[in-house]
C-alpha positions, -999 to +999 in steps of 0.1 A: -746+381+041-724+395+012-712+364-013-671+358-010-655+366-049-635+342-055-605+353-084-585+326-095-551+334-098-529+303-111-549+266-114-528+232-114-541+206-140-515+182-139-523+176-105-556+162-120-538+143-145-515+128-122-533+120-093-568+108-077-580+136-055-598+122-026-602+155-005-600+190-006-587+213+017-585+253+019-555+269+036-543+306+038-507+311+027-482+337+043-467+360+021-448+392+020-462+422+004-446+424-030-456+388-033-492+397-031-487+429-053-474+401-080-504+375-075-525+403-081-511+408-115-517+369-119-478+362-120-477+328-103-471+291-109-484+262-093-473+234-118-439+219-101-452+227-064-456+202-036-466+203+002-449+189+034-457+189+069-432+189+090-432+196+130-470+203+128-467+229+104-475+227+065-453+241+038-456+247+003-424+239-020-411+252-053-440+276-061-431+304-081-444+338-076-427+364-098-405+392-083-430+426-084-415+449-105-413+478-089-406+458-055-367+462-055-350+454-026-382+438-005-384+410-033-383+380-018-368+346-038-397+337-058-395+297-052-389+304-014-405+278+010-441+292+020-460+285+052-495+273+049-522+281+074-543+255+086-561+246+118-538+219+139-565+196+140-570+194+103-532+191+101-533+157+124-562+148+104-539+151+072-510+140+088-528+106+093-542+101+060-509+104+046-493+080+067-512+055+045-493+043+016-494+064-014-509+095-002-498+128-009-511+166-008-504+188-038-519+228-044-548+224-069-551+263-073-543+295-059-573+323-055-582+356-039-612+350-018-622+387-005-592+399-002-572+372+010-548+347-010-557+313-005-544+278-017-569+250-023-546+216-016-560+180-021-552+146-005-547+128-034-532+096-045-511+088-073-520+075-106-508+046-127-500+050-162-532+024-172-556+049-153-542+079-173-548+061-203-583+051-197-588+090-192-575+100-223-598+073-236-628+087-221-618+122-228-612+116-265-649+095-265-668+126-247-650+151-277-662+127-304-695+124-291-697+163-289-681+168-324-710+140-337-738+164-321-730+190-331-726+176-369-763+164-364-774+198-351-762+216-378 
């Protein structure tokens, strides 16, 4: 059995800063040919994007895929709404959890799995300002500890 290669295209670091990620799901994404070519060149941004469930289907908004240079008339709008492909049972399960107060869906990363484009989405709960401060303090402590360790071992 061949191991699937996972080539990262775009990552959403802001999501981990702004949210507690409770669960992760892998979804396919409906694209046109020129968008796939643009993704192969790594021209994608998920920083400002968000996900909604409408009518039993999952859509990603504001995911920017730059137009393909050689695509001319076949290029689509870079910020168009794109459909995510998930099983119906998964969508219903996610819908039930989103109905709870404070939960949302955010795209975490876009990557190639073999020849397919996949989006990793996270069921997330928003962080309060003091939670973000705690995370920053922990990161600073870890960085300081690593610096001290490095100085001692020289």
